C-alpha positions in Angstrom: 24.5 -13.0 -36.1 23.7 -16.6 -36.3 22.4 -18.9 -33.3 24.6 -22.1 -33.2 23.5 -25.4 -31.0 26.0 -27.7 -30.0 25.7 -30.6 -27.6 24.8 -28.8 -24.0 25.6 -25.3 -25.4 23.8 -22.4 -27.6 25.9 -19.9 -28.9 25.5 -16.7 -30.7 28.3 -16.1 -33.7 29.2 -13.6 -35.9 30.6 -15.6 -38.8 31.4 -13.3 -41.0 33.6 -11.2 -38.8 35.1 -14.6 -37.7 36.0 -15.4 -40.7 37.4 -12.1 -41.7 39.8 -12.0 -38.7 40.9 -15.7 -39.6 41.9 -14.6 -42.8 44.2 -11.9 -41.7 46.1 -14.1 -39.0 48.6 -15.4 -41.7 49.6 -18.1 -39.3 48.2 -19.9 -36.2 50.1 -20.5 -32.5 51.6 -23.6 -33.8 52.3 -22.9 -37.1 54.3 -19.6 -36.0 56.5 -21.7 -33.3 59.5 -23.4 -34.1 59.6 -25.9 -31.0 59.0 -29.5 -31.6 56.1 -29.6 -29.8 54.3 -27.1 -32.2 56.2 -28.7 -35.0 54.6 -32.1 -33.9 51.0 -30.9 -33.4 51.0 -29.6 -36.7 52.1 -32.6 -38.3 49.2 -34.3 -36.4 46.6 -31.9 -36.9 44.5 -33.8 -39.6 44.2 -36.5 -37.4 43.6 -34.4 -34.3 39.5 -33.0 -34.7 36.6 -35.2 -34.7 34.3 -34.6 -37.7 31.8 -33.0 -35.6 33.9 -30.4 -34.2 35.2 -29.6 -37.8 31.6 -29.1 -38.5 31.0 -26.9 -35.8 34.4 -24.6 -36.4 33.1 -24.5 -39.9 29.6 -23.2 -38.5 31.6 -20.6 -36.2 34.0 -19.2 -38.8 37.0 -20.8 -37.4 40.0 -21.8 -39.6 40.6 -25.0 -37.9 44.2 -24.8 -39.1 45.1 -21.3 -37.4 44.7 -22.1 -33.4 45.7 -19.2 -30.8 47.9 -21.5 -29.0 48.6 -25.3 -27.8 50.3 -26.7 -24.8 51.9 -30.0 -24.4 50.4 -31.8 -21.4 52.0 -34.9 -19.9 50.1 -38.0 -20.6 50.6 -41.4 -19.2 53.2 -43.5 -20.6 53.5 -43.2 -24.9 50.5 -40.9 -24.5 50.7 -37.3 -25.2 48.2 -34.6 -23.9 47.5 -31.6 -25.9 45.4 -28.4 -24.7 44.5 -25.8 -26.9 42.6 -22.8 -27.3 40.5 -21.3 -30.6 38.1 -17.7 -30.4 35.0 -16.6 -32.4 33.2 -13.5 -32.2 29.9 -13.9 -30.4 28.5 -15.0 -27.1 27.8 -18.2 -24.7 24.1 -18.1 -24.2 23.5 -21.4 -23.0 25.5 -24.1 -21.2 28.0 -24.1 -18.6 31.2 -21.9 -19.1 34.0 -24.6 -18.6 36.4 -21.9 -17.0 34.8 -22.5 -13.5 36.2 -19.7 -10.4 37.4 -21.7 -7.4 37.1 -20.7 -3.5 40.9 -20.1 -3.6 40.5 -17.4 -6.2 42.1 -19.9 -9.0 40.0 -21.7 -12.0 39.1 -25.2 -12.7 38.5 -26.2 -16.2 35.6 -28.9 -17.0 35.4 -30.1 -20.9 33.1 -32.2 -22.4 33.8 -35.3 -24.2 33.6 -35.4 -27.6 35.0 -39.1 -27.9 37.7 -41.2 -26.2 40.5 -38.7 -27.2 38.9 -35.4 -27.6 37.2 -33.2 -24.9 35.7 -29.4 -25.5 34.2 -26.5 -23.7 33.3 -22.7 -24.0 34.3 -19.9 -21.9 33.6 -16.3 -22.0 36.8 -15.6 -20.2 39.1 -15.0 -23.1 42.0 -13.0 -22.1 43.9 -13.0 -25.1 43.0 -13.8 -28.5 43.4 -12.8 -32.1 40.5 -10.4 -31.9 40.7 -6.6 -30.3 40.1 -6.9 -26.4 36.5 -4.9 -26.7 35.1 -7.4 -29.0 32.7 -9.7 -27.6 34.5 -13.2 -27.8 33.8 -16.9 -26.9 37.1 -18.6 -26.3 37.0 -22.6 -27.4 38.9 -24.8 -25.1 39.8 -28.4 -26.2 42.2 -31.1 -25.1 43.2 -34.3 -26.6 45.4 -37.5 -26.5 47.7 -38.6 -29.0 49.3 -42.2 -28.7 
């Protein structure tokens, strides 16, 4: 296990196990889907992630081409907004969990801006992933805008 610091967070990561899992995954969420939204996201993937996020994913052992899932959210005007999820084996030991429970029983998502179009957060509340349920994993949530 390694300690990785990123902005406001301190993460513990099992890079070897994370890399091993991603090698077993044949296709990520948008790669395995045939809908127009996923095809579009795949076409723009190289332009979506900031360099510092790419470097972080490398430290965590995440194959950035294999997202777990991506959703198209409504943007303003010609803008499109995408929300997506990745996972790694490890723990979030310092910094805020981005998946915040509300008094009404729901959740509120709080992501930290990386730049003008990309936001990121980490959560221990991973419900589904490529990993087995009993494994300790952290979910990375991101949102990005595309014009």
